[in-house]
C-alpha positions in Angstrom: 63.3 -44.4 1.6 64.1 -44.8 -1.9 63.4 -42.2 -4.6 60.6 -44.2 -6.0 58.6 -44.0 -2.6 59.4 -40.3 -2.2 57.9 -39.5 -5.3 54.8 -41.7 -5.0 54.6 -40.0 -1.2 54.8 -36.5 -3.1 52.0 -37.8 -5.3 49.8 -38.7 -2.7 50.0 -35.9 -0.6 49.7 -33.3 -3.9 46.2 -35.6 -4.4 45.1 -35.0 -0.9 45.9 -31.3 -0.8 44.2 -30.9 -4.5 40.8 -32.8 -2.9 40.8 -30.6 0.4 41.7 -27.5 -1.5 38.7 -28.2 -4.2 36.4 -28.8 -1.2 36.8 -26.0 0.7 36.3 -24.1 -2.5 32.9 -25.8 -3.3 31.6 -24.6 0.3 32.6 -21.3 -0.3 30.9 -21.1 -3.6 27.6 -22.6 -2.7 27.3 -20.5 0.7 26.8 -17.6 -1.4 23.3 -15.7 -2.3 22.0 -12.8 -3.4 18.8 -11.9 -1.8 16.4 -9.4 -3.6 12.9 -9.9 -1.5 13.2 -6.3 -0.2 13.4 -4.7 -3.5 10.4 -7.3 -4.8 8.3 -6.3 -1.8 9.0 -2.9 -2.4 8.0 -3.3 -6.5 4.9 -5.5 -5.4 3.8 -2.7 -2.7 4.3 0.4 -5.5 2.0 -1.7 -8.2 -0.7 -2.7 -5.3 -0.8 1.2 -5.0 -0.6 2.0 -8.5 -3.6 -0.5 -9.2 -5.4 1.8 -6.0 -4.8 5.5 -7.7 -5.7 3.8 -11.2 -9.1 2.6 -9.9 -9.9 5.9 -7.9 -9.0 8.2 -11.4 -11.4 5.7 -13.1 -14.2 6.4 -10.3 -13.8 10.0 -10.6 -14.3 9.8 -14.4 -17.7 7.9 -13.3 -18.5 11.0 -11.5 -17.3 13.6 -13.8 -19.5 12.4 -16.6 -22.5 12.7 -14.2 -21.7 16.0 -13.1 -21.5 17.1 -16.5 -25.0 15.9 -17.7 -26.2 18.9 -16.0 -24.4 22.4 -16.8 -24.9 24.0 -13.4 -22.7 21.3 -11.7 -19.6 23.4 -12.4 -18.8 23.4 -8.7 -18.7 19.6 -8.9 -17.0 19.5 -11.8 -14.1 21.4 -10.0 -14.2 19.2 -6.6 -13.7 16.2 -9.1 -11.2 17.5 -11.5 -9.4 18.7 -8.4 -9.0 15.2 -6.8 -8.2 13.7 -10.2 -5.4 16.0 -10.7 -4.3 14.9 -7.3 -4.4 11.3 -7.5 -2.5 11.6 -11.1 0.1 13.3 -9.4 0.2 10.3 -6.6 0.1 8.0 -9.8 3.3 9.8 -11.7 5.0 9.9 -8.2 4.4 5.9 -7.8 5.5 5.4 -11.4 8.7 7.2 -10.3 9.3 5.5 -7.3 8.9 2.0 -9.2 11.3 3.3 -11.8 13.9 3.9 -8.7 13.1 0.6 -7.3 13.6 -1.4 -10.9 17.0 0.7 -11.6 17.9 -0.8 -8.2 16.9 -4.2 -9.2 18.8 -4.2 -12.3 22.0 -3.0 -11.2 22.0 -5.7 -8.6 21.1 -8.2 -10.8 23.8 -6.8 -12.9 26.4 -7.2 -10.0 24.8 -10.7 -9.4 25.3 -11.4 -13.1 29.2 -10.6 -12.8 29.5 -12.6 -9.8 27.8 -15.5 -11.2 30.2 -15.5 -14.6 33.2 -15.2 -12.2 32.1 -18.3 -10.3 31.4 -20.1 -13.3 34.8 -19.3 -14.5 36.4 -20.6 -11.1 34.2 -23.8 -11.4 35.7 -24.4 -14.7 39.0 -23.9 -14.0 39.0 -26.0 -10.6 37.1 -29.0 -12.9 40.0 -28.2 -15.6 42.5 -29.2 -13.1 40.9 -31.8 -11.7 40.5 -33.6 -15.5 44.4 -32.7 -15.7 44.9 -34.6 -12.4 43.0 -37.6 -13.7 44.7 -37.7 -17.0 48.2 -37.8 -14.9 46.9 -40.7 -12.8 44.4 -42.2 -15.3 46.6 -45.8 -15.2 45.5 -48.4 -12.8 49.0 -48.9 -11.9 49.3 -45.3 -10.6 46.2 -46.0 -8.6 47.5 -49.1 -7.1 50.7 -47.5 -6.0 48.8 -44.9 -4.3 47.2 -47.3 -2.4 50.3 -49.6 -1.7 52.6 -46.6 -0.8 50.4 -46.2 2.4 52.0 -46.8 5.9 49.1 -49.0 7.3 45.9 -50.6 6.5 43.8 -47.5 8.2 45.8 -45.1 5.9 45.2 -47.8 2.7 41.2 -47.8 3.8 41.3 -44.0 3.8 43.2 -43.3 0.6 40.6 -45.9 -1.1 37.7 -43.9 0.8 39.2 -40.3 -1.0 39.7 -41.7 -4.3 35.8 -42.7 -4.1 35.1 -39.5 -3.2 37.1 -37.7 -5.7 35.1 -39.0 -8.4 32.1 -38.5 -7.0 33.3 -34.9 -6.6 34.5 -34.7 -10.3 30.5 -35.8 -11.3 29.3 -33.0 -8.7 31.4 -30.3 -10.2 30.2 -31.0 -13.3 26.7 -30.6 -12.2 27.7 -27.1 -10.4 28.9 -25.9 -13.6 25.5 -26.7 -15.2 23.5 -25.1 -12.7 26.0 -22.3 -12.7 25.4 -21.7 -16.4 21.4 -22.2 -16.2 21.5 -19.7 -13.2 23.6 -17.5 -15.5 21.2 -17.8 -18.3 17.9 -17.3 -16.0 19.9 -14.0 -14.4 20.1 -12.5 -18.2 16.9 -13.0 -18.8 15.3 -11.4 -15.7 17.7 -8.5 -16.2 15.8 -8.2 -20.1 12.6 -8.4 -18.8 13.4 -5.9 -16.0 14.6 -3.3 -18.6 11.6 -3.9 -20.7 9.3 -3.3 -17.6 11.5 -0.4 -17.3 10.9 1.0 -21.1 7.0 0.3 -20.3 6.8 2.7 -17.2 8.5 5.5 -18.6 6.1 5.2 -21.5 3.1 4.8 -19.1 4.8 8.1 -17.5 4.9 10.0 -20.6 1.4 9.5 -20.8 0.3 10.3 -17.4 2.0 13.2 -17.7 0.2 14.5 -20.7 -3.0 13.5 -19.0 -2.2 15.6 -16.0 -1.6 18.9 -18.4 -4.9 18.0 -20.3 -6.9 17.8 -16.8 -5.1 20.9 -15.7 -6.3 22.6 -18.9 -10.1 21.3 -17.8 -9.6 23.0 -14.4 -8.4 26.3 -15.4 -11.5 26.3 -18.3 -13.8 25.6 -15.5 -12.4 28.5 -13.0 -12.9 30.7 -15.9 -16.7 29.5 -16.3 -17.2 29.9 -12.5 -15.2 33.3 -12.2 -18.3 34.5 -14.3 -20.5 33.6 -11.7 -19.2 35.1 -8.9 -22.4 36.7 -7.7 -24.3 33.3 -7.5 -21.4 31.7 -6.0 -21.6 34.4 -3.3 -25.5 33.6 -3.0 -24.9 29.7 -2.6 -22.3 30.0 -0.2 -24.3 32.3 2.1 -27.1 30.0 2.0 -24.8 26.9 2.5 -22.9 28.5 5.9 -26.6 29.4 7.4 -27.5 25.9 7.2 -24.3 24.9 8.5 -24.5 27.0 11.4 -28.3 25.6 11.9 -27.1 21.9 12.0 -24.1 22.8 14.3 -26.5 24.5 16.6 -28.8 21.5 16.5 -25.9 19.0 16.9 -24.3 21.1 20.1 -27.9 20.7 21.5 -28.2 17.3 21.0 -24.6 16.5 22.6 -25.0 18.6 25.7 -28.8 17.0 26.0 -27.5 13.3 26.0 -24.4 14.2 27.7 -26.6 15.4 30.5 -28.7 12.3 30.4 -25.8 9.9 30.9 -24.6 12.0 34.1 -28.3 11.8 35.2 -28.4 8.2 35.0 -24.7 7.7 36.5 -25.9 9.8 39.4 -22.8 12.1 38.7 -22.9 16.1 40.0 -21.5 17.3 36.9 -24.8 17.6 35.0 -25.2 20.0 32.1 -21.9 21.4 32.3 -19.9 18.3 31.7 -18.3 18.1 28.4 -17.7 14.4 28.5 -20.5 11.4 28.8 -20.5 9.4 32.3 -19.9 5.7 30.5 -21.6 2.3 31.8 -18.7 -0.3 31.6 -20.2 -1.7 28.5 -20.3 1.9 26.8 -16.7 2.6 28.2 -15.5 -0.9 26.5 -17.4 0.4 23.1 -15.6 3.8 23.3 -12.4 2.1 23.8 -12.7 0.1 20.8 -14.0 2.9 18.7 -10.6 4.9 19.7 -8.3 2.0 19.1 -9.4 1.8 15.5 -8.2 5.2 14.9 -7.3 5.7 11.3 -8.8 2.1 10.6 -12.6 2.9 10.6 -14.2 2.1 6.9 -15.9 4.9 5.2 -19.4 6.4 5.4 -19.8 5.4 1.7 -19.0 2.5 -0.8 -17.2 5.1 -2.9 -16.5 8.6 -3.3 -14.2 11.4 -3.1 -13.7 14.1 -0.4 -15.1 17.2 -2.3 -14.5 19.3 1.0 -11.8 18.8 3.7 -12.3 19.2 7.7 -11.2 22.8 9.2 -11.1 26.4 7.7 -10.1 26.4 3.6 -9.6 28.8 1.0 -12.5 29.1 -1.3 -11.9 27.2 -4.6 -13.2 30.5 -6.6 -13.8 33.3 -4.6 -10.5 34.7 -3.9 -10.1 36.1 -0.2 -13.2 34.0 1.0 -12.5 31.3 3.5 -15.0 28.4 4.3 -14.9 26.5 7.3 -16.2 22.5 7.4 -17.1 21.0 10.6 -16.9 17.7 8.8 -15.8 16.2 5.4 -18.3 16.4 2.2 -18.0 13.0 0.2 -19.1 13.1 -3.1 -20.3 9.8 -4.3 -22.6 8.4 -6.9 -26.3 8.7 -7.8 -28.2 6.3 -5.2 -25.4 5.3 -3.1 -25.9 4.4 0.6 -24.5 5.9 3.8 -23.3 3.3 6.2 -22.4 3.3 10.0 -18.2 3.5 10.5 -18.9 1.3 13.7 -20.7 -0.7 15.7 -23.3 1.8 18.2 -26.8 3.1 18.8 -28.9 5.7 16.8 -29.3 8.6 19.5 -31.5 10.9 17.3 -32.8 11.3 13.7 -33.3 15.1 12.8 -34.4 16.7 10.1 -32.1 20.4 9.0 -32.9 22.5 5.8 -30.3 22.0 3.0 -28.9 18.9 4.8 -32.4 17.0 4.9 -32.2 13.9 7.1 -29.7 13.9 9.7 -28.6 10.6 11.5 -26.7 10.8 14.9 -24.9 7.4 16.0 -23.3 7.4 19.4 -20.1 5.0 20.3 -19.4 5.5 23.9 -18.3 9.0 24.2 -17.9 9.3 20.4 -20.8 10.2 17.7 -20.9 9.8 14.0 -23.1 12.3 12.2 -24.4 11.6 8.7 -26.1 14.5 7.1 -27.7 15.2 3.4 -30.0 11.7 3.5 -33.3 11.0 1.8 -34.3 7.9 2.9 -33.4 6.9 6.5 -33.3 3.1 7.0 -32.6 2.7 10.9 -34.7 3.9 13.5 -34.0 6.1 17.2 -32.6 3.5 19.7 -31.8 0.8 17.4 -28.4 -0.8 17.7 -26.4 -0.7 14.3 -23.6 -2.7 13.4 -20.0 -1.8 11.5 -20.9 -1.0 7.7 -24.5 -1.4 8.4 -26.4 0.9 5.5 -28.2 3.4 7.4 -30.0 5.6 4.7 -29.8 6.9 1.0 -27.7 9.8 0.3 -29.8 12.8 -1.2 -28.9 13.8 -5.0 -29.8 17.3 -5.8 -31.6 17.6 -9.0 -30.5 20.9 -9.8 -26.7 20.5 -9.7 -26.7 16.3 -10.1 -24.8 16.2 -6.7 -24.9 13.3 -4.5 -23.0 14.5 -1.6 -22.8 13.0 2.3 -22.0 15.8 5.1 -20.1 13.6 7.6 -19.0 14.7 11.3 -17.4 13.1 14.0 -17.4 14.2 17.8 -16.1 13.4 21.1 -18.3 14.6 23.5 -18.6 18.1 22.6 -15.2 18.4 20.8 -15.3 18.1 16.7 -12.7 15.5 15.4 -11.3 15.9 11.8 -12.9 12.5 10.1 -10.0 12.2 7.9 -7.8 10.9 10.8 -10.2 8.6 12.1 -11.7 6.7 8.7 -8.9 4.7 6.4 -7.5 6.3 3.5 
């Protein structure tokens, strides 16, 4: 083999080696990606939560305006202010969480930006080498020699295909460089927007903290005013406890009677001593359906705030005094309706002092109780569906208080309604 042939062979081998190297590099580069879907999802969830909290705060402001029309409504004010403070703290925490997510996204985008910049440099370097190689082999003579130095026709054909693909690859490489430059510009713009969003969130958090301080001051003023009415509060509490006992006694009597009837109907021997209902197959299916919806049942009102939770709690004003609640109290707007939390049958409609009309709906072995109603829109024995309006909630004229007392029983056992209804 002549020196010239050896030179041409080395040149052809060099070209093939560069082509293979460039193809491998391009595959590695195109295979890289920077997923941000998890962070974006977190951000969207937090923004949705923030919007819901803001709507509830807006609603509590409306309730506060209603209660402040009557200066005797101080206990109402305290309940609403407490709820507003709680939700304001939740809002501030949500904003803080959103800032953490945003910081993480900015950091990851900055890392992606550095990687994109490195990739762009690599692409440009490879493209420069291709241009230089093309310059060295720019003559038709060199290309012909590359072909003619082939050992056989098949190799000549393959070299011709490589030359064609090499030209196409140069065009693709130029297009990739342009795409990376555009991606780099977009990523830079995205980071700038995220930094602007962060500044907005920081400003919003500062504003919410100022509002929280104001609401805590309002609470202290209200507590001070209520502290001067201790004897009146004790009298009101005593009356409310007496009414609650009458309601509990009436409900226990009704539930025991309903259990006895169900057992007699199913010809069981348990009788009045049983604590559970004897259920028909249809009632058991309804009961199981109710139980499977634990934590997902709708509120018994369209809107409202929980002014008094289930169980024993410290009195919000009277020191050393505990108050017990067999259900939850929901403070809502004047004229608001009460609605069934699930499909069932109206078992009883009774009247209890201080609680006005009371509707009891049975859902298999469960009973939901809606107290403090004015007009009742259902009748005993009527089947109701989920969210059906069953009556209008009473508004106390002396205090401008519109409050539903809601209880939930499983047989003779009280349940915490907040474990069952959606939050």
